[in-house]
N, C-alpha and C positions, 0 to 999 in steps of 0.2 A: 442635598442631604437625603439619605435613604429614609423611607417610611417604615422600614423593618426594624424591630427591636428584639433583643434577646428574649426568648421565651414565646415568640410569636408562633402561630399555627404553622406547622411544616408545609401545609398546602397553600399558605399565603405566598404572594409574589416576593421575591428576594429584593425588590425595589421597584420604584415607579417606572424605571426605564429598562428593567430586565424582564425577559420572557420566561425565565425559569423560576421554580419555587425553591423555598428553603430545603424542602425534601430532596430536590434534585442536587443541590449543593452538597448535602450530606451524603447522598448516594455516590457522588463523584469522589468525595473524600474516602469513603469506604472502599470503592473500587481501587483507588490508588494504593490503599493499605493492603488490599488483597494481592495486587500485582507485586508489591515489594516483598510481601511474605512468601509468595510463591518462589521468587528468585532467591531470597535469603535461604530458604530450605534447601536449595539446590546449589548453593555456593556460587551464584552468578553475581558478579560485581556491578553495582550501579555506578555509572559514570556520567559526566557532563562534558559537552564539547561546545565550541563556539556556535552561536546562532548566525553570526556574520562571518563570511570568509571571502578571500580574494578570488576564488574560483566558484563558478556556479554550476548548475545542472544543465548539461548540454542536451538532454533528452528532448527531441523535437515535439513531444506530446505534453511537455510540462514547461510552464513559463515561471521564471523566478522573479521575485521582487528585487530591485537593486536600490542601493542607498549610496548617495554621495557623502564621502567622509573627507576630513582634512588630508588623509593619506591616500585618497583615491577611491575608486568604485569598489563597493562590497556587495555581496549577495546574501539575502536572508535564505537560510537553508530550506530546501524543500524536503529534506530528510537528513538525518545525521550520519548517513551511510559512509561518506568519504572519511570524515575524521575518526569515526569508530573503527573503520578498517585500518587506519593509520595506527590506532592504539593496539589493534590485534597484531600488526607487524612489530610493534614495539614490545610485545610480550605481555599484554594485559591479561590474557586468558579470557574465559567466558565473560561477556559484558552485556549490560542492558541499559537503556535510557528511556525515560519518559520526558518528552519535551514538546514545546510548541514548534510547529513548522508552518511555512507559508507557501502557498501556490496561487498563481493568478487565475483561479477558476471563478466562474460565476457563483454567487451565493444562492442557496436554495434550501429546500427541505432537508437534503442530505449532503449539502456542500457548504463549507464556509472557508474563505481564503486562508484564515488562520485556524489551525486545528491541533489537537493533541495526538501525538504519535508515540506508540511504544515500539521501539526497535531493539532487537537483541540478536546476539551471535553465539553459536555453540561450536567450539573447536572439536573437530573429529566427528561431528554428527553428519550423517547423510541427510538429504532433504526429506527422505521417507521417515527417518527417526524424528526429525524436527516436526513434521506434520503431526505425528502422534503426540508429541509434547505440547504443541500448540492447541490441539484438540482438548487435552487435559486442562490447560490454562483457561481456555474459553468456557469449558464446562464449569470450572470453578467460578468464573465471573458471571456466567449465565446459568444458574442452578435450575431454572425452569426447563432447560433442555434435558429431557430424560431419555432421549433416544441416542444411540451412538452415532458418531459422525459417519458420513459416507464419503468414499474416496473414488472419484471418477476420472478417467483420462479425458482429455480434450476431445480425442477421437470418438470415444464412447458417447459423449454428450451430443455430438453432431449426428452420429449414426442413429442413436435412439430417437432423437427429436426430429431430425430432418432427413434421415436416410442417405446422407452423403458423407464421404470420407474427406475431412478437411485437409488432409495432407496431399491428396491427389486431385481433388476437384478443380476444374478449370475456372477461370474468371467468369466465363459465360455461364457455366453451371451454377456458380454461386449467385450471379445476378438473377438468373431465372428462379432459383430457390427463394431469393428475397422477394421477388415479385409474387411468387406463389403464396408467400406468407403475408401478402398485403403491404409489403414495404416498397412502395413505388417511389424511389429516390431519384431525383434529377441530378445531373452532374456526373463527372467522371470519377469512378472509384477504381483503385487498384485491387489486386487480389486480397492483400492483407486487410484493406479497409472493408471489403465485403465480408470477410470472416468476422471482423470486429462487429460489424453491424448486425449480423445474424446472431452472434453470441450475446450481445448486449440487449437486443430487442426481442429475441425469441427464446433463446436457451435459458438465460438467467431467470426469466419469468416462470420457468417450470421447476425451479429448485424448491425443495421442501422448506416450509416456513417453521417447522417444528424440530429441525435438526440441522447441524452444520454440514455443508457440502464443501469438500476439498476437490478442486480440479487441478490436474497436473499433466505433465507431458504436452505442454504447449508447442506449437510449431517452432522450429529453430529460428525462424525470422523474428519471433517475439521473445528471444532469449534475454535481451537487455544484458545485464552483467552476470547472467547465470551460465553454468556449464551446458554443453550440448552433448547428447549421446544418441545412439541408434536404438530404436525400439520398433520391432516388427517391420523392419526395412525402411523406416522413416527417421530422419534426423529430428530429434525433439529436444526441447529445453528442459533442463532439470530445475523447474520452478513450479510453484503452485499458487493458486489464489483460493481464498476462503470466503464462503458465502453463507448467509442466513437468509433464506428466501432469495430475492433478487438483489439483496444488499451485500456489496463487497465489503468485507471487514479487514482484509489484509492480503499480503502476498509475500512469498518467500522464495529463496534461491539456494541451490547448491552453488556456492559462490565461485565465480571465476577468479582464480588466484594468479594466473600467469600475467606478469607485468606488461609484456608487450601486447598481449591480447586485450587487456584493459585499455591501454593507450590507443590501440587500434579502434576499439568500440567507441571511445569518446571522440576520436577524430572523425569516424563515420557519422556520428550524430551531428557534429559541428558542420560537416559538409552538407548534410541533409537540411539543416537549419538554413544554411546559405541558399541552397537550391530552391527551397520552398518559400524564400522571402521572409523567414522569421528573424527576429532580432538576434544578433550574435551574442554568445555568452563566453566569457573567459574560461578556458579549460583549467581545471584544478591541477596544476603542475605538482603541487606537494603530494596529492593523492597518487599521481602517476609515479613519482619518485619513490614513494613508500612501497607501492605494489611491486616495483622492480627489485626491491630488497628481498621480497618473498613473504607472502602471507600464508599462515598455516591453513591447512584444509579446514573449511568451516561451512556451516549453513547459517543463514540469517533470515529474519522475517521482520516485516513492519506491519503493525496493526493499528487501525484508527480507533483510539479509545473513545472518542465522542460517539461514534457509531455503535460501539459495544454498549456504552451507557444508554444510548437510545433504545437498543433492543432490551437491555436489562430492565429499563423503566417502562417499556411498552409505550413509548411516545411516538409521535408521528413526524416531528421535525426536530432538527438539531437545536433550534432556538429554545426548545423546552429543556435542554440539558446543558447548555453553555450559559455562563453568567451574562454575557452580553454578545449579541449577534454582531456581524460585520457592520450592519447599518447603525447599530447603537453604540459601537465601540468608540 
C-alpha cells in the first residue's frame, strides 16, 4: 500500500517504491493535456492501435519483446507506425497517438525498455513543414526554451565539427577521424558504424542545451522508411532527428509510400538480421498489404514524451519522471 495520501506535499515521493514525486505525476498529466489540446486545435484525430501484433519490427538495430499467446507468437510494438499507416491507407486523415511502446534496450538514466511515445502523421505535409510544426509543439511543451530552433544538415554538422564530408569520406578517413577525437575503438566497423560513432560520441555533445536542434538530410543508407532525394550531388534521406543538447527527443520522415519499396526495405532488414545472427522477426504482412493499396503522401514523427518531460522538469534521470522504473515495475 502506498504511503502517499491526497493532499500530500507535491515534492513527496509518489510511493515507497517509486522514484518520482507527486509533482512529476502532475507534470505528466499536464503535458498529456497540452499534447491533446495542441492536436485538437489543429483537427488531428487521436487514435488507438493494438500494442500486440502478429508482425514485429525487422529493424536490425531494434529488438522487440515477443509474447506467446494461445493463438501464436505476438510482438509488443516498438512503435505504432505500422498500424497507424494502415489507418492512413483506410482514409483516417491526420492522426496522432500517445501510447506505451517496448524495446529491448538496457535501462539507464535516459533509457527504459517501456516508454511513452507520441507519434503523429500529417497528410500532404513535407518533412520541412512538419519540422516547423514539431518545433512549435515542443516549444509549447518546453516553455523555458526562448530561442528559436536551429535546423542543420547532417553534412553541415560533420563539416563544422570534424571538417569532413560524411557523404564522401572513406572508411579509413572516418576511422582516423575517430582516433583523432580520442575514440580508440577495437573491432571491425563498417562505414555507417563509423559515422554513427562520430555522430553520437562527438557531434551530439556539441548541440546547444538551450535550444532545439533539428538535423536533417541523413545519408541515404540511413533512410529506414523515409524517402530519398538528391541534394548537392548526394543521395540523402528525407528524415530528421530532434535534439535538446545531446538528448535525442524524436525523429521524423517524409514517409516512403510506395508499397513495393516498403516491402523491399523490410526484406532487406530481415536478411540483415539473419546475416548478423540476430533473432528473426515475423514480417508484418498486413502492413505490406495495406501499403500496396496506396498510402497518401504524408510526413510523420515519433517523439519520446518521457524525455520531453525530463527536460521540462529539468531532471537527470527518467526514473524521476516515470511512476515506476523497469527495475521497480
